[in-house]
N, C-alpha and C positions, 0 to 999 in steps of 0.2 A: 776520619770516619768513614763507613760505607754507609749511606744514608739507604732506609728500606721504609716503604709508606704504607704501612700496614693500621693507620689508626691511632689511636691514644694508647697510654701504658709503656713500663718500662722494658719488658722481656726485650722487645728488638735492639735496646741499646746493649743492654747484660749482655747479648748473643754476639753482638758486634765486639762490644769488647774482647769476650772470650776470640774471636778468631784473629784481631788485631794483635793482643798479646801472645799467642801463642804461632804470631808470624806467618795464617794462614791467608788465604783467599778464598770468597764464594763467587763461583761465575754461575750465571745464568743460564737456561737452554730447557728443551722437553725436560732434562733431567735437570739435580741439581749436584755439583763439583765443588768438595772441598778439599783443599791439598796441604798439607803442611811439610814441615822437614822431614822429609825420609818417608812420609807416607802420604798415601791417598786414598779418599773415599769419595766412590762414584754413589750415588743416591739418582737412581732412574726415576723415572716420575711413576712409574708402577709403586714404588716405594714411598718414594712422598705421601702419594696417596693410601698405602698401604695401612689397615687398622681404623680406618673409618667406618663406621656405622659397622661397630661389632666384627672389626675385621673381618667385614664381608668381600668376599674375592670377585672378583668380576673377570669375564673372556678379552679376549685383545681379538677386535674386529677389523674387519679389511674396509678400506675407505668406501668402496661399494654396497657393504652392508648396510640397510636400513633397521635393520632390527633389532628389538632390546633397548632400552632409553637409556639403559646405563654401561652399554657398550664402548670399550675404548678401541679406536683405531691402531692400525700400526703406521705411523706416519712416514714418508720419506724423508729423510734429513735433508736440513735445509743448508744452504750454502752456509759456508762457516761456522757449520755447529758441529758439534764432534756424533758420527752417527752410535756411537758406542753410550752416549748419555742416555737414549731410550732403554737401554737394556736394564734388563732384571739385576741387580749386582750391586749386594751391600757386600763391604768386606775388606781387607788389606789387600794390597797391590805391594811385591818385593821392590823396596828401592834399590836393591844391588844384590849380589853374592850374598850368601850368609848370613844373613838377615835371620835364619834359626837356627844358627849354627849353637855351638855352647856359648852362654852367658856368665857371668858373675853373678853374685848376688845380688848387687847393687843393679845390675843393668837389668836383671829379671822386676827387681822392684821398679826399675822406671819404667820397664815396659810397662808393668801392670799400673801403673799412674797415668800413660799414655792413652793406653786404652781407655781408663774411665774417661778422661778428657774427652776422648776421640768419641765414648757413648755420652757424655753429656752435652757435647757439640753436636749431635744427630738428635739428641732431644730437640733441643733449640731449632734447629732446622724445623721439624717438625712442628714445632708451635710456632714458629714464624710462617710458617705457609700455611697452615690451618686456624691459626688464632684457639684459645681457650673456650668462649664463649660457646652456648651449641650452638646458633645461627653462624660460626665462623666454622666448626665442623660440618654444615651441611655442602658435599660441594657436589657438582653437578660433571656425571663421567659419560656423558653422550658422548659419541663421534663431534656432535655439531660443536660442544662446549671446548673438550679438549684440541681441536683444530683451529677454533679462533681464541685459543686461548694461546696457542704456539703462534700464531701470527701477530698477536697482541706484543708479545712478548719480547718476538723479534723488532715491531716497529721502538720500541721504548730504548729510551738512553737513561739509564737509571743510575749513572754517574754524575747527572743533574739534578740538582733541585727544585723540583715541580713550582714553587712558591718564588722562583728567583725567573724558571722561563721555562713556563708549563711546553711551549710548542718545541723546544728541541728535545724537554724531559717526554713528550710523546711521540718524537717523529723521528728524532735523530738516530736510534738504531734502523728505521725506513729510508730514510735518506743515504747511510751507507751504504745500504745493500741496494740502491737504486739511483746509479750513477748515469746522468744524462744520456739518454740515446743519441746515437750521431744521428746528424740532421732535423734533430729537435730541439725548440727553444724553452721548450720544459716541460715537465713530466710530473702527471699526479695521479692520485687513487681514479679519478675523473677518465684518463687516457687509459689506464691498466683495463678499466672495467670496457671503454669502449674496444679495446683490441680485442679482450674476449666477444665480444657481441660480433664483432667482424669476423673475428676467425667460424663464428658459428654460420655467421650468414654465408660467409666463401663457401661453406660445405654443403651449404644447401643449395646454390647457386650453382655450383660444379658438379653437385653427383645427382642431380633429381632432374626429371623430365616434368615440362608443363604442358600439358594436353591444350591449354586454352578452352573459351570456352563452346566452341564446338562439340569438344565432348565432355563437358560437363566440369570444368574446369575454369579457370579467370584468366581473361585474356590480358590483364593488367599483369599477372604476376608473369605469366610468358612475357609479356615486354620488357619486364624487370629482370629476366635472364637474360634477355638478348640486349637489354642494353650493357648489362655488366660483363657481357662476352662480346662485347664490341669494344669498349673500353679496355679489355684486358688484349684484344690485337694487336700485341704492338707493331707485329711484321707488315699490316696492313696499314698502321698507322705511318709508320717509317715510309712505307710504300708511296703513301699518298704526300708525302714531307708537306711542303710550305704550299700546295696549290690549293689547297681548299681555301686558305688564309686569304691569297693573291686576288683569288677569283672574288672572294667576297669585299674586300677594299676595293677593287674595280666597282662591284656593283654599287657596293656606297659611295663613290664618287672619288676614288684615289689616294693616292698620300706622297707627300711631295717628298718624303724619303726614298721610297723605292720605285716612282714614276710621275706620272702627270698627276695632276688633280685639278680638282672647279674652285678656285681662290675665291670666289663670289658665293659660294653653296654653304654657307656655314649654318643658317639655320635647317637645310635639308639634311646634311650629315649630323647636326643634332639630335634630328626628329629619328632619324632611323637608327642612329647608333642605341638611345637613348629609350627609343620606343620599344619596335619588336624583339632588338636584340639585347635590349636589358643591361645595359654596358655601363650607361649611368654616368656619364663622366664629370658632371657639376654639381648634379641632383637627383633625386629620386620623386619617381609619383609614383603614386599607389592609390589602393580603394579601400579603407578599411570603416568599423564604427566610428561615427562621428562623435566627440567627444561631448559635445554638446546636446545630442539627442540619439543616445543607444540604441535606439530601434530604427536608425537610418544609415545608410555609409554614403561616403563623402571623397571626393580627391584628397588627397592629403601629397601636401609637395615639402621634404626634407631635404637637409643635405647629404651629400655623398661625393665619390668622390677623394683625389689629394689625401688619400691615407686618413681621411678624418674621421672621428670616431662620430660613435649615432647622435643623438640628440639631445640624451639623459646628460651630455658635457655641456650643453650649452643651455639654452634658456628651457624653464618648466613651463613658460606659459605658450597661448593658442592664440592665431588670431584667424578672424576670417577677411581676407583683402581682395579686391577685385584688380588692383593693380600690383604685381609684385616685380620684377625685376626689371627693367625697362630695356634692356639690352635682349631680352628673349620674346618671343610672340607665342605670348601663354596660349592663347587661343589655337592658333594654329599648331603648336606642340601637343596638346592634351586635346585637340580633335585627333590628330594622328595618333598621337598614342594608345587613345582609349577607341579608335577605328572598331566598329562601323555606329559608336553611338553618335548621337546629332547634337553637340554642345552649344552654347551660346555664352555671351559676356555675362550675365545671372549667374551662372552654374556658381557655387558655392565650392570654396577650396578653403582647405586648412591648412595655413602655414607654418610650419616649425622654424626655430631659430631665423628669423626676418632679418637680423643682422648680418648673418653670414649669407644670406641670398644678396642683400643689395649689394654688398661689398662682391662677390663673385661678378654680378651683373657691372660694377664698374673694372673690375679684374678684365672681361671678356671686352669692353670697349675700347680700353688703353692697350691690350695685346694684340701685335701682330698678326695677322688670318693664319701665315702660315704656323705661327706656334700652337695656334690652336687646332689647328686641324692633327699635327703633330701629335698633341695629347689626347685628342679625341680617338684620332685612330689607335694610339698607344694601347687607351684601356681597352677598346676591344681586342688587341691582341693579346693585351693579357689575361684577358677573360678567358681567351681559347689555346692558351699553352700547354692544358694536360690534355687536348685531343690533338695537338703535334707532334712531331718528330722529336726525338732524341735534344737537337740542338735548342731546341728554343726551353726546354726544361735545364739545361744546364745554364741558359741564362737567366733563371730565373734563380736557379740554386745562387746563384752571386749577388742577386738583387736582395733575396731572403737571407744571407750571410752578413750584407750591409746593414739591413733595419733590424734583425733579430739575432744576429751572434750565430747564426746555424753552418755547420759545414755542410757538405756536399748530403742531400738527403742520401739516407740507405731505406728510405719507407718503399717496402715491394710493392711493385706495381700494384699487384691484386687488393691493397689496403685503402691504394688512391682510388681505384676502381669502386670500392664497395662505399668509400664517402660519397663519391658523385653520384652514386646511384640512389643514396641516401637522401640526397639533397633534392633527385628528378623524378624518383618515384618511391617516396620513402613510405607511404603510406602504404603499397602493396609491398614493398622489401619490409615493412610494419607485420604485415599479416603473416608472412613467414616467420619472422622472428617470433611471433605470439602464438602462436602454431606451435612451434617447437620445442619452447620453451617456458613459459609465462605461467606460473603457476595461479591455476584457478582462485585459489582460496586467497592468496595477493588483494586480490582487488577488495574484498569486503573486509578484510583485516585493515588495510589501509586507509578505507572509508571510515571505519569503527578508532582507529586512530586520530584520525583529524577531527571529528566530532570530539573526543578527549581533550586535542590541542586547544580547538576553538572554546571550547568551554572552560580550559585554565585560563585561556586568555581574558576571558569574560570574568571571570573570577580577579583577574588581575587590574581591568578596571575599576572594579568596586574598591583598591585601596589605594586608587590616585584621588591624591590631595591636590592638585591642579587645576583637574577638569571639572565644568561643572555640569549641574546633572544631566540638565536639557540637551548638550552634546555626550553626556556618558551616554544615555540613554538609546541617542542616532548612532551610535558608537556602535553600541552591543545590537542594535539591529541591523546596522550595514554586518558584521561580524556573522550573524546570524542567515544572513542573504548569500554570503560567499559559496559560489557553484563550484564545486569541486568534480575534477575528471580525473579519474586513475586508471591508469594500465595504458588505455588504447580506445579509440572511437569504436564504436561496436559495429560500423558499417563494413568496414575491414575485411569480418568476417563473414560478409555475404558477396559472392561471388560478382552477384549482377550489380548492387550497388558500389563496390569496389571498380568494376572496369566502368559503368556511368562516369565515374572522378577522370579516369583518363581517356572516355573517350574523343576522338580526335588527335588525340597525339600516336603518331606513327613510327615506329622504331623498325632499326633496321641492326643486324649483326655486319654488313657490311663497311659501314660510315662512322663510326664514334663523332664525328667532326659534324655530319648531319644529324646524327641523334641530337646533338646538344645545341642546334641552330631550330630543330625543330621546338624541339623546349624551351626556347625562347619565346619564339612565336605562340606557341600553344596558351603560355601563360601568361603572354597580353590580353591574350581572346578572354580567356576564365574572369584575370582581371577585370575588363571592360565589361561582362557580363553581371559581375558584382555589385556594380554600381546602381542600377536601378532596382535591386533586390535587397529585402532585409537582413540584415546581420543573422545569423547562422550561429546561436548561443555555443553549439557543439561544437564548431568548428577549431580543430588544431594548428598551432602554430609551428611545434616540435612533432618531430615522427617519433612512432615508439618505441626502435632500438636508442633513442636518445640518453644520453646519461645527463639527465640537467633536468631544471624546472623551473614555473616562472608563474606570473601573478599576471591578469588583464582586467585593468584599471577599467575600461569601458563596456565589458562583461562580469566585473566582480568578481571574477574566476578564477581560479588556480589550478594547475595540472603537472599531473606527474605522470610522464613516460615509465612505461615498462620498464626500460633501461635504466633507470635509477631504481628500481624496487628490487634491489639485489647487493648482496654486501659488497665493502662492508656498510652501508647505506641502511639494509633491512634482509632478515632473512629469519622464517617464519620458525626455523630452531635455534633462533641464537638467544642471550637472554635479552629479557624488555630492556634494561638499561642500557644495552649496547641498539635496539631500535628506538627507543624512543631518544638517543644521543646522538642518532644517525638521521633515519629518513626522520624521526619526529620533529630534531629542530629545522630540518629541510623545511618541513610542514609547518612548522611556526614562523619560517624564515618568509616563506610567500604568504604567510597569513597577514604578517605585521607590513607586508608590502602595502594592504589598503591602507592603512594607515603614516606611510612614512611619508616624507618632505614633499612627495608627489600625489601616493595615494590618497594620500587624506582628502584629496579636495574633491574625488568624485564622490558621489552619494551611494548608496548602496544598490540604485538602480544603473549604473555605471555613466552616469551625468556628470561634468563636471561644472559644479554649481556651489556658492558658498554655505554649509551648514552647520559651520562652528558659530557658537558666540566668541566676541569679540576676546573677551578675556582670555578664552580657552586657547582663540588663535596666539596670544602674545606668552602666555605661560608655554606653549610649544617649543615656540620661537626659543624659548631662553634656554629649555632643556637641548634644544637641537644645539643650539650656540656651543653648549659645554661638551656635548659629543665632539662638534667637529674641532676645538681645536684639542680634545684629548686627540683623535689621531691625526692632526696636524703634526705633534709633537714625536710621532714614531715615524723612521726614516730607514732606507735601504740604500745601502753604498753612497751614504752621503746626500741624499738626496730624500725630502721629505715626503711623507703622502700628503694629497690632499683632501683635507677635510670637508671641501664644502663638493667637492665632484665624487666623494664617496659615499656621502651623509647617510642616502637612503638605504644602500645596501649594510653599512652598519648599523642603522636602525634596527633593522630588519632582522642581522645579525643577533643583534643584543636581545630585543622581543620575542626572536623565536628559540633562542637558548631557556629564556624564561619561563615563557608558555608550555615547553617541551616538559623542562623540568619538575614544574609545578604539574603536569599531567601527569607524567611518571610517578611521583609519590601519594599522587591520587591512586593511579592503579595498583600500587603497594598498600596501598589503606584497604585497598577491598578484595586484594588475592595473596597478600602477604609476602614475606622477602621471599627470594629466587634465592636457590641454591648459586654460591659462588662458585667460578672460573678459579680451575685448579691453576697451581704455581703462579699467577698473575700479581700475587700479594695484595692486590686493592679490592678495600670491600666495593657493595652496588652501586653505590652512590659516586664512590671515586672513578668505575667504571662508566658510569654516564659520562662523565666529563673528559675521561682519556678517550672512549669512543667518538663521542663531537671532535676532540683535537685532531686524529686519525686520519677524518676523513680530509682534512687539508694538508697530508703530508703532500710535498712538492719538492722538486727541485727547478732551476731554472737558470738560465744563462744573463749575462748584467745585462746586453742589450734587450732580452724580453724584458728583463727586470723594470728598467729605463723605459721602455715601451708603454708597461701596464702602469707603469707611476703616472703619467701623460694624459693617457686615454680612458683606464680602464675605471668605472663606477664602482670595481670592488677593491677593498683593500688588499695588499698582498697577502698569502694564506698565513702569513706568522703571526698577523695583527689581526686578521677577521677571528684567528684563538687568544691569542694574549688579550689584544683591545677588549673583548665580549667577557674572559674570562676575568679579567681587572676588573668591572664591571659589576660582577657577581658575587653578592655576598654567600650563596649557598655553594658554591666552589672554594671561597677562602676557609668555610666554615669546615670541608669536608679533607682538605688538604692541612687544615690547622696552619694559615701563611698568616705569619705577623703583621701586627701593624705594621704600614711603612716597605712591606718587604715589595720588588714590583709587582707581583701578582695580587698585591691587597695593601694598594697604594692611601688607601684611605677615603679620600676622593671620588665619589662615583658618579658618574654621567649614567641617568635612568632617564627613559621617554615612556615606554611603555613597561 
């Protein structure tokens, strides 16, 4: 039996039996094609939709046509889909010569019966796609609806029972159509959107002239173009070869691999490599908001180097330490790094991952100085690879193949350069991106969605029986206080303010290597300048083109860059079910981070302090343990997910989905049900969950999967989908998953 998932009722099964008994098959695509013995019935998408709304006609529009809410576009055929499926063609095709020749009375009778059977099948197909109720007969025929419907259908794998494996059901088609690109360890919808953003930025940087502030333009935008072009100039980079690196190594103190080096100079080398050159081989030094006093900045020391992950995978606690690891002269190191600031031994420092730093200190004491020198200079070399000639990139390709299973990178040089430009001058680059592509209405719509999801989250708090009233009230106040930043910081559209941000950073088209060194020095000076200033609540850590989002516990803020406010996460002309299932769940995810295993320890002002009653803390821990064990039972390639390491992200996924779905249903109650998408055979509630799942469609190498399981605070994409939906009674209800099925296991873990 071929499963279809259009909701309750026996019609689907009746038509399925008809197909099966006649030896026919049904294939989905932009249209529907039924084939049986000797005959083929082709139902184009136009004809499947014909007869709706009093058989009203509609015109076929081009993809560029923005007129007419019911215009149907003429999409290009997708790979693997018969282009004829979109033609207006309903009828019989000859199976061979002589089909219409002389026939006996019996043959004529059989032909009539067969014709009646085909007509009955045609009616079934119409009813399967459109349903019988009035709400199912209302189908959205706009260009946007038809386009997104085709994308959804292509990504689905309807051979899979959604109650068995909803990830495969939602992403199986996408996975088949998206083999892992050469040189990539993983590929997802996030990567696809980022490549689109990169292509736009390439066009802007290579086809425009930026006059600079002398002609009323932005000097920062001019620097951005110069930086990008210096990176793109492979001929100049190859001409310089290794010379810039050798000169830098000699300036630092030498390398025992390439020549003489100063054996007794460990601290001097460490200071230069970690400070103005920002290589940070053993630990990182930064200036950021004080976790215990969100109105001031403080020096922060964290783990770094050795390919280790961020502090999220280690300790959740912070501590002020006057004496850190004894192998390092910390006052000397910090004074050099934060020059020209005057520091003394009373300067407060926030230390993360104390055990790690103590063990690194022991390692430094026990390790031969030649090995320490090798490692420190190697981190500097690795940081410089992309600014050096092709030999260095070839060597790095071998390292990446060992770590992530990737073959030689086929990434075009321009893409690499866009990435480095975003890392270096991301807000100037973001200004170009925003002015070229960001829909000014998106910001207001996103703001409205966040408020709807915030309201839904607070409604969910009222239904929690495990949280005491006082803690619950404090949680509501924290939710109300969450500060949201959407799209981009306003200063990037003011040329003077933008230029001030990058004032003091010198860029030339002649040397990409020197541009990178200049930026490391510039960023060190900016960091030192921050220490004696109050935190800027509007400061962004992600640039506008970034396809991501984040929560800031010390600011109690959530950030959604312009790069993620586009399909498949969000589009103003997509159904609300998809927008709430896409960007809505992302918004709910980031909001829930304010209440996850780490975020809950910060109050509404962003200060690290206890604000929960003890009973609620214990109840939270019990529910957290349930979720930890649930995800720990998932495995990939024989390796189990680390339930403790991924707890915060899993909690945010679950809470985000619940809040977004509640907000979506609230929207429907106020505005009424939306029209259905054509040909997808999904209710709008089902579409919400499919939209959520298809955001996480991805492929990866086995090495990359292993690295993710060891270091990533997020669960693998498959389990971000199935783990979250297995805890959702709303999902099970709308897909009618029987109790005890993999997607409706009966026992659910719920925190928020």
